[in-house]
N, C-alpha and C positions, 0 to 999 in steps of 0.2 A: 504494500500500500504506500505509505509515506513514512518519512523519518520523524516528522514533527506533526503536532496537531494541526498546524496551519496548512501543511501540505495535504494532509488527509481531508481537511475541510474543503480545500480548493478542488481536490479531485472529486469529492462528492458533489460540490457545486457544479463542476463541469459535466458530470454524469447526469445530474438532474436537468441541466440546460439541454443536453442532448435528448433526453427523454421528452422534454417539453416540446421540442421541435420535431419529434417523431423519429429520431435516429435510434435504431435498434441494432447496434453493432456487437457481434459476439467478440469476446476478448481474443479469441484465437484466429480471427480473420486477418490474414496477412496480405501484403501487397501482391505476392505471387498468386494467392487464391483469387484476388480481385482481377488480376490480369487473365488468369485461366478462365474465370467466369465470363469475362468480357469476350475472350476469343471464342468461347463455346456458345454464348447466348447473345452477345451484343453486336454481332456482325452479320446478321441474317441478310441474305441476298448478295453477299460479296462472293467473288470468285475464289476458287481454291488457291489460285496464285496470290491473290491479295492476302488471304489468311496465312499463307506460308511466309510472305514478305513481312507481315506484322509479327508473326510468331518468332521468326528468326531475328527481326529487327529489335524487338523488345527484350530478347534473352539476355544480352550483356547487362542491361539495366536491372533486370530482375535478379540476376546473379549477385548484384551488389546490394540491392535493398529489398529483395523479395522476402526475406525473413522477418522484416519489421511488421509490427501490427499496423494495419491500415489507419486506425484512428490515432495512432501515435506518430505517424509519418509527418515530418515537418518540411517546409520549403527548403530549409538548410540541408536536410538529408538528400533531397532531390538535386539541389544545386551541387552538393559535394559529389554525388554519384556521377552526374554529368561531367563535372570537371575532371574526375578521375578517368573517365572514358575518353576525354577529348584528345588525349595523345594517341589513342589506339584506333579511333574511329573518325571517319570523315564527318564534316558538318551535316551533310544530308542524312547519314546514318544516325547521328545523334538526334536530328529532328524527327526522324521516323520513330526512334525509341521514345522520345519525349511525347510525341503525339499519341503513341499507343498508351503510354502511362496516363496521360490526360483523359483519353477515351475510357480507359478501364476505371479510373476513379469517378468519372462522370457517370458511368454505368452503375457503379456502387452508390453514388449519390442519388440516382433515380430510384434505386431500391431501398433508400433510407438506411443504408449501412454506414454511411459517413456523412458528416455535416457540411464539409466544404472540400473543394478540390485544391489541395496545396500545390500540385504539380502545374496547375494553370497559372500560378503566380510567377513561375520561372520562365525565363527566355533562354533559348539555346544560343550560346556564343559561338561565333565562327571559329573553327579550329585553325585555319590558315588565313588570317585577315589580309595579307599582302599578296596573295596569290593572283596572278594574272590569268584571265581566261586563255585557253589554248589559241584562240583566233588572233590574239594580240602578241604572241611571242615573236621574237626577233626574226626567225626565218619566214614567217608569214606576214610580216608587217608591211611589205611592199604593196603598192596599189595593184589591183587585179588587172588593170589595163596597161600596165607598164611593160608587158612582154610583147615581143613581135608576133605578127600573125604567122601561123603555121599552116601547112597544107590541110591539116585535119580540121582547123577551126573555120566555121562558116563566115565569120566577120573579121575584117582586118582590125588591128589594134587602133584605138582612137589616138590621134596625135595631139589634139587640143581639147580642152574642156570648155563648155559654154560658160558665159559669165552669169552664173546663177545668182550671185549676191546682188548684182546690179538690178536684175529683173525683179527680185524679191523686194528690194528697196523701192522700186517704182510702184509695185503693187501696194505696198504699205502706204506710200504717200497718196496714192489715188483713193484708198479706202478710208482715209481719215477725214473726219468732218470738222469744220471750224466750230469752236465753242461759241455758244451764243444763244 
């Protein structure tokens, strides 16, 4: 229970508040159980491929926090688990795992098993913030029309570009109305 009378009173107060709002959470209901219930019942109509993606995607996160009681799970627990996985997983994989956890807790919330979704309070941080998209890497950074025409290409390479900036400026000037 608690070490002091104040801790015990606070826990009783929290349990009464949960009962008042209709939350009926068994003490043994863990994060892993919530995820398993969501995968089994909360994804009706999804393809088998989607179920496999979610099951495999959330597994690293449930390996870290699946043993915790759902009603005792905190936002700090979720943040810590995601931070621990950020060196091992891509940003997209972390987002999938986080979204699955949010969905599982939302499913438990709808069943009055938990009062609030602490995972929804957390945002997934990018694992590689300075990474350039592949299309902007050095070998591909040249303009696509800077190559000469080849016998297999239907169009010759363009030698000059039209003055697009000038024509846009003329259109903007023509579309503005005097104030008055």
